[in-house]
C-alpha positions as CSV (number, residue, x, y, z in Angstrom):
1,G,3.5,-14.2,-4.6
2,L,5.5,-15.0,-1.4
3,W,5.5,-18.9,-0.7
4,G,5.4,-20.0,2.8
5,R,6.3,-23.6,2.0
6,G,9.5,-25.1,0.7
7,A,12.5,-27.3,1.6
8,G,16.0,-27.4,1.0
9,E,19.4,-25.8,1.8
10,I,21.0,-22.5,0.8
11,A,24.8,-22.8,0.2
12,M,26.5,-19.7,2.0
13,L,30.2,-18.7,1.9
14,G,32.0,-20.0,5.2
15,K,35.0,-21.7,6.3
16,P,36.4,-24.9,4.7
17,P,35.8,-28.0,6.4
18,N,38.6,-29.5,8.7
19,L,40.0,-32.3,7.0
20,G,42.4,-35.0,8.3
21,I,42.6,-33.6,11.9
22,S,41.3,-35.2,15.0
23,P,40.0,-32.5,17.6
24,Q,41.0,-35.4,20.3
25,D,44.7,-35.2,19.3
26,D,45.0,-31.5,20.3
27,D,43.3,-30.2,23.5
28,D,43.9,-26.6,22.2
29,R,42.4,-27.4,18.9
30,Q,39.3,-29.1,20.4
31,R,38.7,-26.0,22.7
32,S,39.1,-23.7,19.9
33,E,36.5,-25.7,17.8
34,E,33.9,-25.8,20.6
35,E,34.2,-22.1,21.1
36,S,33.6,-21.7,17.1
37,K,30.5,-23.9,17.1
38,Q,29.1,-22.1,20.2
39,E,29.6,-18.9,18.2
40,D,28.2,-20.3,15.1
41,S,25.4,-21.5,17.0
42,S,24.5,-18.4,18.6
43,N,24.8,-16.6,15.1
44,S,22.5,-19.2,13.3
45,E,19.7,-18.6,15.9
46,E,19.5,-15.0,14.7
47,G,16.9,-14.3,11.9
48,G,15.6,-17.9,12.1
49,L,18.4,-19.5,10.3
50,E,19.2,-23.0,11.4
51,K,22.8,-24.0,11.1
52,A,23.3,-27.2,8.9
53,D,27.3,-27.2,8.8
54,S,30.2,-24.5,8.3
55,R,29.2,-23.7,4.8
56,S,25.5,-23.9,4.6
57,M,22.3,-22.4,6.2
58,K,18.7,-24.0,6.3
59,P,16.1,-21.4,6.8
60,S,12.8,-22.2,8.4
61,S,9.7,-22.0,6.1
62,T,8.3,-18.8,7.7
63,T,11.8,-16.8,7.5
64,I,12.4,-16.7,3.8
65,A,10.5,-14.9,1.0
66,F,10.5,-14.8,-2.7
67,V,9.3,-11.8,-4.4
68,P,9.0,-12.3,-8.5
69,Q,8.8,-9.9,-11.2
70,K,5.5,-10.8,-12.3
71,P,3.2,-11.0,-9.2
72,Y,0.4,-13.5,-8.5
73,M,-2.9,-11.9,-7.9
74,A,-5.6,-13.7,-6.2
75,L,-8.8,-14.0,-8.3
76,F,-11.3,-11.2,-7.6
77,G,-10.4,-10.9,-3.8
78,T,-10.5,-7.9,-1.4
79,L,-7.5,-5.7,-1.0
80,K,-7.0,-7.1,2.4
81,E,-7.0,-10.6,1.0
82,Q,-4.4,-9.4,-1.8
83,L,-2.1,-8.0,1.0
84,M,-2.4,-11.4,3.2
85,F,-1.6,-13.7,0.3
86,P,-0.7,-16.6,0.5
87,T,-2.5,-16.6,3.9
88,P,-6.3,-16.8,3.5
89,L,-8.2,-14.7,5.8
90,K,-10.3,-17.7,7.0
91,A,-7.1,-19.5,7.8
92,A,-5.7,-16.8,9.6
93,R,-8.7,-16.5,11.9
94,K,-9.2,-20.3,12.3
95,A,-5.5,-20.6,13.3
96,N,-5.6,-17.6,15.5
97,P,-9.2,-17.2,16.8
98,L,-8.2,-15.0,19.7
99,G,-4.6,-15.3,19.6
100,S,-1.5,-13.7,18.0
101,D,-1.5,-12.5,14.3
102,P,0.6,-14.8,12.2
103,L,2.0,-11.9,10.3
104,G,2.8,-9.9,13.5
105,P,1.3,-8.5,16.6
106,S,-2.2,-7.1,16.5
107,R,-4.1,-4.9,18.6
108,H,-7.7,-5.5,19.6
109,A,-9.4,-2.2,20.4
110,S,-12.9,-2.0,21.7
111,T,-15.2,-1.1,19.0
112,E,-18.2,-3.3,19.1
113,L,-19.9,-5.0,22.1
114,T,-21.3,-8.8,21.7
115,A,-22.1,-11.3,24.1
116,K,-20.9,-15.0,24.8
117,L,-21.5,-17.6,27.3
118,N,-19.2,-17.7,30.4
119,K,-18.3,-20.7,32.4
120,Y,-21.3,-20.1,34.6
121,G,-23.7,-20.2,31.6
122,E,-24.5,-16.6,31.7
123,Y,-24.0,-14.2,28.9
124,Q,-21.4,-11.8,29.3
125,A,-20.3,-8.7,27.1
126,V,-17.1,-8.9,25.4
127,T,-15.4,-6.7,22.9
128,I,-14.3,-7.3,19.2
129,D,-12.7,-4.7,17.2
130,Q,-14.2,-4.6,13.7
131,D,-11.1,-2.9,12.3
132,D,-8.8,-5.8,13.7
133,T,-10.2,-9.2,13.3
134,P,-8.4,-11.7,15.4
135,G,-5.5,-13.1,13.6
136,V,-5.5,-10.5,10.9
137,P,-3.3,-7.4,10.8
138,S,-4.9,-3.9,12.0
139,A,-6.0,-1.6,9.3
140,K,-3.3,0.7,10.5
141,R,-0.7,-1.9,9.5
142,F,-2.3,-2.6,6.1
143,R,-2.2,1.1,5.6
144,K,1.6,1.5,6.8
145,A,2.6,-1.4,4.3
146,L,0.8,0.4,1.4
147,D,2.5,3.7,2.2
148,E,5.9,2.1,2.5
149,A,5.3,0.3,-1.2
150,A,4.4,3.8,-2.3
151,L,0.8,2.6,-2.8
152,G,-0.8,5.0,-0.1
153,S,-3.0,6.6,-2.8
154,L,-5.1,3.5,-3.2
155,M,-6.5,4.0,0.0
156,S,-8.2,7.2,-1.4
157,R,-9.8,5.2,-4.1
158,F,-10.6,2.0,-2.5
159,T,-11.3,0.4,1.0
160,L,-9.6,-2.6,2.4
161,N,-12.8,-4.9,1.9
162,D,-13.4,-3.6,-1.9
163,K,-13.7,-6.8,-4.0
164,I,-12.7,-6.2,-7.6
165,A,-10.6,-8.0,-10.3
166,W,-7.2,-6.0,-9.0
167,E,-5.1,-7.5,-11.8
168,D,-7.2,-5.4,-14.1
169,V,-7.3,-2.3,-12.1
170,L,-3.5,-2.2,-10.9
171,S,-0.5,-1.5,-13.4
172,L,2.3,-3.9,-13.3
173,G,4.2,-1.6,-11.6
174,Q,1.7,-1.1,-8.8
175,Q,1.2,-5.1,-8.7
176,Q,5.0,-5.4,-8.0
177,R,4.8,-2.8,-5.1
178,L,1.7,-4.6,-3.8
179,T,3.9,-7.8,-3.6
180,L,6.5,-5.9,-1.6
181,A,3.7,-4.7,0.7
182,R,2.9,-8.4,1.4
183,L,6.6,-8.5,2.5
184,F,6.3,-5.7,4.8
185,L,3.5,-7.2,6.5
186,R,5.2,-10.3,7.4
187,E,7.4,-10.6,10.4
188,K,10.8,-12.2,11.3
189,V,11.6,-12.6,7.3
190,S,15.4,-13.1,7.5
191,L,16.0,-13.7,3.8
192,A,14.4,-12.4,0.8
193,F,14.8,-13.0,-2.8
194,L,13.8,-10.1,-5.1
195,D,13.7,-11.3,-8.9
196,E,13.5,-7.8,-10.8
197,A,10.9,-7.1,-8.2
198,T,10.7,-3.4,-9.2
199,S,11.6,-3.7,-12.9
200,A,8.2,-2.1,-13.9
201,C,8.7,1.0,-11.4
202,D,10.4,4.4,-12.1
203,S,13.7,5.1,-10.4
204,R,12.3,7.3,-7.6
205,T,9.6,4.7,-6.7
206,E,12.4,2.0,-6.7
207,Q,14.3,4.1,-4.1
208,I,11.4,4.2,-1.8
209,V,10.4,0.7,-1.8
210,Y,14.1,-0.6,-1.5
211,S,14.6,1.7,1.6
212,A,11.5,0.0,3.0
213,V,12.9,-3.5,2.1
214,K,16.4,-2.6,3.8
215,E,14.4,-1.6,7.1
216,H,12.2,-4.7,7.0
217,V,14.4,-7.4,5.7
218,P,18.1,-7.9,7.3
219,T,19.4,-9.7,4.2
220,F,18.1,-9.7,0.8
221,I,19.4,-10.8,-2.7
222,S,18.2,-8.8,-5.7
223,I,18.4,-9.8,-9.6
224,A,18.3,-6.7,-11.4
225,H,19.4,-4.9,-14.5
226,R,19.3,-1.5,-13.2
227,V,22.2,-2.3,-11.0
228,R,23.5,1.3,-10.4
229,S,20.2,2.5,-9.0
230,L,20.1,-0.2,-6.5
231,L,23.8,-0.4,-5.7
232,K,23.6,1.7,-2.6
233,F,21.0,-0.7,-1.0
234,H,23.6,-3.6,-1.4
235,T,27.0,-4.6,0.0
236,H,28.0,-7.0,-2.8
237,V,27.4,-7.5,-6.5
238,L,27.9,-10.9,-8.5
239,Q,28.1,-9.9,-12.1
240,C,27.1,-12.4,-14.9
241,E,28.4,-11.9,-18.3
242,V,29.3,-13.7,-21.6
243,V,33.0,-13.2,-22.8
244,N,34.3,-14.8,-25.8
245,D,31.2,-17.2,-26.0
246,S,31.7,-18.5,-22.2
247,N,30.1,-17.3,-19.2
248,K,32.0,-15.3,-16.7
249,W,30.9,-14.7,-13.0
250,T,32.5,-11.9,-10.9
251,F,31.8,-11.7,-7.1
252,M,32.8,-8.2,-5.8
253,T,31.8,-5.6,-3.4
254,A,29.7,-2.5,-4.2
255,E,32.5,0.0,-4.0
256,Q,34.7,-2.4,-6.2
257,Y,31.9,-2.6,-8.8
258,R,31.2,1.1,-8.9
259,N,35.0,1.9,-9.2
260,L,35.2,-0.6,-12.0
261,N,32.3,0.9,-13.9
262,E,33.6,4.4,-13.4
263,S,36.9,3.4,-15.0
264,K,35.1,1.8,-18.0
265,T,33.2,4.8,-18.7
266,N,36.3,7.1,-18.4
267,D,38.1,4.7,-20.8
268,D,35.2,4.9,-23.3
269,A,35.3,8.7,-23.1
């Protein structure tokens, strides 16, 4: 599932610390460092990342997402509840009785009339959209997320309110794509970790969902065995292999990885 809680720091590549130099001894260096700090501060505000120091970033709990290889399916819930996991519908309604959607903006069209007491003690007609419960994404947003996860066909077989044992109905590949649909419903996710998130999908479907991931999430890290099929969606590769009974880690650009494997293929031929 996608966990909205947690703590800690994520180490990032960055500038080495400035050791043994006092900024007070050099006005020019102090001015340069202040400008650098301002630039880092402005950059750290983007995507909900909070700057911790020159080499680490601390994400807020709502801007980071984890997508596992084996998805967690809520027990006997509706399709809507599966898509909103780990946020329960009741919690979403309670937290946003008439406010904004915790997963993004929602509309409130007029589909039903009801009545409530106004401040003068008189009953007054108000409108509530049955399709858009306050605090819950609209049916249109749910359908769009399913389409982006290559699960649009589910809406021809089920409704959002069908309550069945989804783990028994959906294949592992469909469950993985449903987990990605949860990601597409969330707003302001700045960093996502995809751990073999499409391992049970065919190559064509994998290309479709990764195109949607690239559109929704500015930064994502994938753990995958089928690297070549996902290479065009990534800028860098960290290759892990065992050489002479020792672990070897190689960090390179996607283009370097592509050229390296092409040369290996030519040598084998």
